[in-house]
C-alpha positions in Angstrom: -37.8 -64.5 -248.5 -36.6 -67.2 -246.2 -35.1 -66.5 -242.8 -32.0 -68.4 -242.1 -31.7 -70.7 -239.1 -29.3 -68.3 -237.4 -31.7 -65.4 -237.8 -34.5 -67.5 -236.4 -32.4 -68.5 -233.4 -31.5 -64.8 -232.8 -35.2 -63.8 -233.0 -36.1 -66.6 -230.6 -33.3 -65.6 -228.2 -34.4 -62.0 -228.2 -38.1 -63.0 -227.7 -37.0 -65.2 -224.7 -34.9 -62.4 -223.3 -37.8 -60.0 -223.6 -40.2 -62.5 -222.0 -37.8 -62.9 -219.1 -37.4 -59.1 -218.7 -41.2 -58.7 -218.8 -41.7 -61.4 -216.1 -39.1 -59.6 -213.9 -40.9 -56.3 -214.3 -44.2 -57.9 -213.3 -42.7 -59.5 -210.3 -40.9 -56.3 -209.2 -44.2 -54.4 -209.5 -46.2 -57.0 -207.6 -43.6 -57.4 -204.8 -43.2 -53.6 -204.4 -46.9 -53.2 -204.2 -47.3 -56.0 -201.7 -44.4 -54.7 -199.5 -46.0 -51.2 -199.5 -49.2 -52.7 -198.0 -47.3 -54.0 -194.9 -47.1 -51.6 -192.0 -43.4 -51.0 -191.1 -44.1 -51.5 -187.4 -45.8 -54.8 -187.8 -45.0 -58.2 -186.5 -41.8 -60.1 -187.1 -43.5 -62.1 -189.9 -44.9 -58.9 -191.5 -41.5 -57.4 -191.4 -40.0 -60.5 -193.1 -42.7 -60.2 -195.8 -41.9 -56.5 -196.3 -38.1 -57.0 -196.5 -38.4 -60.0 -198.8 -40.8 -58.1 -201.1 -38.5 -55.1 -201.3 -35.5 -57.3 -202.0 -37.3 -59.3 -204.6 -38.5 -56.1 -206.3 -34.9 -54.7 -206.3 -33.4 -57.9 -207.7 -36.0 -58.3 -210.4 -35.6 -54.6 -211.4 -31.8 -55.1 -211.6 -32.3 -58.3 -213.7 -34.7 -56.5 -216.0 -32.1 -53.7 -216.6 -29.4 -56.3 -217.3 -31.7 -58.0 -219.9 -32.9 -54.8 -221.5 -29.7 -52.8 -221.7 -26.7 -53.6 -223.8 -24.7 -54.6 -220.9 -21.0 -55.6 -220.8 -21.8 -58.8 -219.0 -21.0 -62.0 -220.8 -23.3 -65.0 -220.7 -21.7 -66.2 -217.5 -22.5 -62.9 -215.8 -26.1 -62.9 -217.1 -26.5 -66.5 -215.9 -25.3 -65.4 -212.4 -27.9 -62.5 -212.4 -30.7 -64.8 -213.6 -29.8 -67.5 -211.0 -29.8 -64.8 -208.2 -33.2 -63.5 -209.4 -34.7 -67.0 -209.6 -33.5 -67.8 -206.1 -34.8 -64.6 -204.6 -38.1 -65.0 -206.3 -38.6 -68.5 -205.0 -37.7 -67.4 -201.5 -40.1 -64.5 -201.7 -42.9 -66.7 -203.0 -42.5 -69.0 -200.0 -42.9 -66.1 -197.6 -45.9 -64.7 -199.6 -47.6 -68.1 -199.5 -48.0 -67.6 -195.7 -50.0 -64.4 -196.1 -53.7 -64.1 -197.1 -54.1 -61.8 -200.1 -50.6 -62.3 -201.4 -51.4 -64.9 -204.0 -51.0 -62.7 -207.0 -47.5 -61.6 -205.8 -46.5 -65.2 -205.1 -47.7 -66.2 -208.6 -45.7 -63.4 -210.2 -42.6 -64.5 -208.2 -43.0 -68.1 -209.5 -43.6 -67.0 -213.1 -40.4 -64.8 -212.9 -38.4 -67.7 -211.5 -39.6 -69.9 -214.3 -38.8 -67.3 -216.9 -35.3 -67.0 -215.5 -34.9 -70.8 -215.7 -36.3 -70.9 -219.2 -34.0 -68.1 -220.4 -30.9 -69.7 -218.7 -31.6 -72.8 -220.8 -31.1 -70.7 -224.0 -27.6 -69.5 -222.9 -24.7 -71.6 -224.0 
């Protein structure tokens, strides 16, 4: 049995969507964990790290929900969500780069940003 081109495109689209959602989940987990390790009464730089980590975790979580649920957003709405997620992840990665021990979280942020970019390329 041969799969038609449109079915193959649909399967690829769904795989790409799932890969992006999975990257968002990993980033949210890594950022939430990293933010939880920062003392709330720390320095200004530590507070920035904590706030960026929390924000990144929340945006990634929201993006994952948009990608995993049958939402009423059209492709333009999904694109806006993906661009927001990509932007927040890159900002968070820059902050994480300045902190020892935050390499894994920074890597997760960059991988999520790339997954968002890759998935946006599949949208028409």
